[in-house]
C-alpha positions in Angstrom: -19.1 29.1 -22.9 -22.7 29.6 -22.1 -24.7 32.0 -24.3 -28.1 33.2 -23.2 -30.3 34.5 -26.0 -33.6 36.1 -25.4 -36.1 36.5 -28.3 -39.8 36.8 -28.7 -41.8 33.6 -29.2 -42.6 34.8 -32.7 -38.9 34.7 -33.7 -38.6 31.2 -32.3 -41.3 30.1 -34.7 -39.8 31.9 -37.7 -36.4 30.4 -37.0 -37.8 26.9 -36.5 -36.7 26.7 -32.9 -38.9 24.5 -30.7 -38.5 24.5 -26.9 -37.1 20.9 -26.9 -34.1 21.5 -29.1 -33.7 25.3 -29.4 -30.1 25.2 -28.1 -29.0 22.5 -30.5 -30.7 24.2 -33.5 -29.2 27.6 -32.6 -25.8 25.9 -32.3 -26.3 24.4 -35.8 -27.3 27.8 -37.2 -24.2 29.5 -35.7 -21.8 26.9 -36.9 -23.2 26.7 -40.4 -23.0 30.5 -40.7 -19.4 30.4 -39.6 -18.8 27.8 -42.4 -20.5 30.0 -45.0 -18.2 32.8 -44.0 -15.1 30.6 -44.3 -14.2 30.6 -40.6 -14.7 26.8 -40.2 -13.7 23.8 -42.3 -16.1 20.9 -42.9 -14.2 18.8 -40.4 -14.5 21.6 -37.8 -18.3 21.7 -38.5 -18.5 18.0 -37.8 -16.5 18.3 -34.6 -18.5 21.3 -33.3 -21.8 19.6 -33.9 -20.7 16.2 -32.6 -21.3 14.6 -36.0 -19.3 12.3 -38.3 -17.8 13.9 -41.4 -20.4 12.4 -43.7 -23.3 13.4 -41.4 -22.0 16.9 -41.4 -21.8 16.8 -45.2 -25.4 15.7 -45.3 -26.5 18.5 -42.9 -24.7 21.2 -44.9 -26.2 19.9 -48.1 -29.7 19.6 -46.6 -29.5 23.3 -45.6 -27.9 24.4 -48.9 -24.8 25.7 -47.1 -21.9 26.4 -49.3 -18.6 28.0 -48.6 -17.8 30.8 -51.0 -14.3 30.5 -52.6 -11.7 33.1 -51.6 -10.3 35.5 -54.1 -7.1 33.6 -54.1 -8.9 30.3 -54.9 -10.8 32.0 -57.8 -7.6 33.5 -59.1 -5.8 30.1 -58.9 -8.7 28.4 -60.8 -8.5 31.1 -63.5 -4.8 30.5 -63.9 -5.3 26.8 -64.2 -8.0 27.3 -66.8 -5.8 29.7 -68.8 -3.0 27.2 -68.7 -5.3 24.4 -69.9 -6.6 26.6 -72.8 -3.1 27.5 -73.9 -1.9 23.9 -74.0 
């Protein structure tokens, strides 16, 4: 898939996109946002960006990208905590 994105030069500067690697940086931003939203796993992030798993981990950490837990994951954690407190 080819995606053409037009934007003013001022936006390019604000987004940290230089002419040399604008496409790669934009790809990173899209993939990381998908990860934040829970649409991609860490392994998929690595694959989409052509990185090894640990390189992808470092990139996500560098940019402070965290995946928010789902309601089900939070509920399961709460149940585990309640069970541990009752024991």
